[in-house]
N, C-alpha and C positions, 0 to 999 in steps of 0.2 A: 559491650556496647549493644543496645537493643536496636534492631533493624527498624527502619521506617516502614509504615504500613503501605502496602501496594494497592492502589486503586485500579480496578479493572473496569475499563469503559467499554460499552458496546461498540461494534464496528461503526465508524462514521462519527463517533462522539468527539468532544474536544480533546486534544492531545495533552497528556499530563507531562509537565516539565520534568518531573522526577524520572519518568520512563525515558524521556528523550536524553536526559543526562546519563542515565545508565546505559542506554544504547550507544551514545557517543564514547563512553569510556570503554565499553566492550569493543567497539570499532577501532579505537585507538590502540588498545592493548592486544587484541586478537585472542582474548581468553576471558571466559567467565570468571575463572578463579582470580586472575590478576586484577580484573575490574573490581571484583568484590573487595580485594585488599585495599585498592585505592579509594573506594567509596566508603569503607568501613561497614560493609554489609556481609551477610553470609552468602555463600555461593548459590544455595537454593533460592534465596531472595532475588538475586540477579537473574537467575534462570526464569523465575516466575514473572519478573518485570519484562523481560524480553519477549516471553511468550504472550504476555498481555498486550504489548505493543504490536506484535505480529498479528494477533487477532483483530486489534483495532484497525490496523492498516490493511488487513487481509492480504498481507505479503510476507513471504519468508525473508528474513533479514540476514541470517547466518547459516552457513553450512557447517554442521558439526563434524570435526575431524578427530583423528586419534589423539592429537595434541592441539588443543585450542579450537578456534573457529575461523572460518574464512568468510568475508562479507559476500552476500549475494549481490547481484547487479543493482537491485533497488537500494541496498544499503549504501552504496557509493553515492547514489543520487541524494538520498536522505541526509547523509553526513554533510555533503557539500552545501545543502540548504540550511542546516541548523548550526554548523560549527561556529560561524562568526556571531550570530545572535546569542548563542549560549555563552560563548567566551566573553562577549560584551556584557552580558548580565553578571557574569562572575566578577568582572572588573568593577561593577557598581558597588560591590561589597567593600571596596577599599575605603578607608575613612575619609580620604581627601581626594576627590576626583582630579584635582589639579596637580596632584603629586604623581610624577611618572613612576611606572613600575620599576622595581629593582632590576639590576642586570640579571640575566640568566647565566648561571655558571655551568658551562658545558666542558666536558673533558673526554679524552679518548686517545687512540694511537696517533702520533704526529702525522704519519704518512696518510692515514685515512682522512684525517681532518683537512690536511693540505690538498689532497687530491679530490675528495668527494664531498666535503662539507663546505669549506670556506669559499670555493668558487661560486656557490649558489646561495649565499646569504643575503644578497641585495634585497630580495623581497621582504625579508625580515626587518632589515634596517629601515626600509621605506615605511614599514608599519610602526616604527618607533621602538622596536625591540633593541635592547642593548645586550651585547654578548660579552662574556669574559671567558675566553677559551684557554684551556690548559692541556698541553700534551703530556703523555706519560704512559706507563705500563699499567695493565688492567688491575692487578692485585692492589697496588697502593692507591690507585684512583678509586676503587670500590671502598677501600677503608676510609678515604676522605669523604666519599658519598655518605657512608654510614654516619660519619661525624658531622655531616651537615655542611661541608665545605664546597660541595657541588650540588647542582640540581639534577643534572642528567649526565650519565657516563655511557660512552660507546665502549662496550667490553668485547674482548675476543673470546669469551666463554660465558656461559650462563652461570650467574652466582647461585650458590646453594643457600638453602634456608629460606625463611620467610621475612627476613629483615629488609629485603629489597625485592622490587618487582621488575621483571624483565620481559621484553618483547623482542622476538626475532626481527632483526633489522636488514641484514644482507648476507648473501653467501659469497665467499671469495674462493676462487679456484687457485691452487698452487701449481706453478709451472717450473720445470727444470730448464735453466737457461745458461748460456755462455756467450762470450764475444765471438765475432766471426772467425778470428784466427784460431781460437781454441776449438770451436765447432768443426772447423776444417781438419784440424789435427786429430780430433776424436773420431771423425768419420760421420758426424751428423746423427740424425735421428734413426737412420737405418741401422747403424751399428749398435746403438743402444737397444733398439727394439729386438735385435738378434742376440746380443750378448748380455743385456741387462746392465746392472750396476758395475760389472767388471770392466766395462768399456771406459769408465772414468778413473781407473787406477792410475795414479801418478799426476792427475790434474788437480791443481790447488783449489781448495774449497774456501769460499768467502761466505761468512755466516753472520747472523744477527746477534748470536750469543754463544758463549763457550759450550753450553749444554745442547746446542743445535736443535731447539724444539721444532722448528719448521722443517728442517732437512730430515731429521729423524722420522717425523711423521710421514714425509713423502716416501722414504725408504721402506717403512713398514707397510704402507698402503699400496704402493705401486710394485715394489720389488719383492715384498714379503721377506725382507731380511733386516737384520740389525745393522745400523750404520756403525762402522768401526774406524773410519778415517778421522783425523784431527783437522780442525780448520787452520788454514794458513793465515787468514785475517778474520778478525771479528770486530764488529762495531754495532752498537745498539741503535741503528738508524737504517731502515730498509732503503731509503733513498740513497744513502751512502754506499750500501751494499750493491745496489743497482749500478751506481756510477763506477765502482771498482770493477765489477764484472764487465760492464760495457767497455771499460778501459783496457781489458785484456788480462786482468789478474787471475781469473779462473772461472769456476762455475758456482752457481748457487740455486736456491729455490726461492721464488718470489711470488707474491700475489699477482695474478694476471692483470688486474686493474692497474697495478702500479707500473707495469712495464709494457702495457699494450702499445703505446706509441713507439717505444724502442723496438718492439718486435715487428711492427708495421714498417719501420724505416730501415730495418736491418742492422741497427746498432746492437741488438741482441738477437740471438738465434735460439729457437725452441729446440731443445735437444731430445725431447721425448713427447709423444702425444698419446698417452694411454686412453683406452676407452672409458676408464673409470678414474678420473683424476681425483686427488684428495680435495675435499671441500671443507671449509671452516665457516661456521655460522657466527656472525657478530650479533650482539644484542644491545638494545637501548634500555638502560637501567635507571630506575629512580626509586626513591623511598616511597613506601605505601603512604596513602593519605593525599588529600587534595591540597595542592600547593596554594599558598596565599598570593602567589605571583601569577596572574593569568597568562603572562608571556611564556611561562614554562610549557603550558599546553600548546601554545602557538608554535614554539620551537620544536616540540616533540612531534606534532602533526606534520610540520614541514620536513623533518628528517625522515619520517616514515614514508611520506608521499614521495620524496625524492629518491629514497632507496628503492621503492617499488618501480619507479620509472626507469631507474638505471639497470634493473635486472633484465636479462634477455628474455624474450618471449619463449615459452616452452614449445 
């Protein structure tokens, strides 16, 4: 595909819609490379267009990072001003303006959807967005995305290859927890800080899956050891794991966002508070290319903005 020509205007000249579209795509994806894939351009062309817009506005728009870019303060202001007009222009391209946009098919982990996405979708519905939400595991959901059955997938890892475009969405911290009775029998965080994983010997493990992906990662990262115990109970639903642990079944490792209320109320007890807890980055994934459904961009922007607002201040 041959790239569109880039028109470089002098400072103060009329703004080029192509430059603004490129800016908005970089702003949304957090990456020149990802934006290039979505727009069907080369990465150097995207870089050239952003530099042209920065010269025209006489403002820096992005801070170049080791991986991707971060918006400068003025970029947030510019994006807020142009996002609705540009998305409205995109919707004009539909053959029949009276025909509502197709539903946006969003998929991701059931727990994250229920806790962090679905409570905040009212503004989308008010704008006329229709959503079809599918819970599931990341690998099969990404296969369905490649096959065109989803528009957006919230993934627990970054997909490899160039068939999909991903943007960092959120960081989740994993915490080691138990119910109050087990926490008292174990001796609490003080004993685990002193003895490490040995303090949990004989305590039943409740896990998400038989291969213990979350718990094994915690053991490697925090204790520097290989996990050798077998789970007493497994269930592929983290909310059910949380319920079993709060009910006194044993201990587990859970995302902090999923058990924050229980930790605050005392229904769950934090067993360990390492200086460097394990963190997992979630990604918002879509197929390269501009979607014919303008509401896909509306949902994507909403999810990215909501995720930024939910992250704690550094």
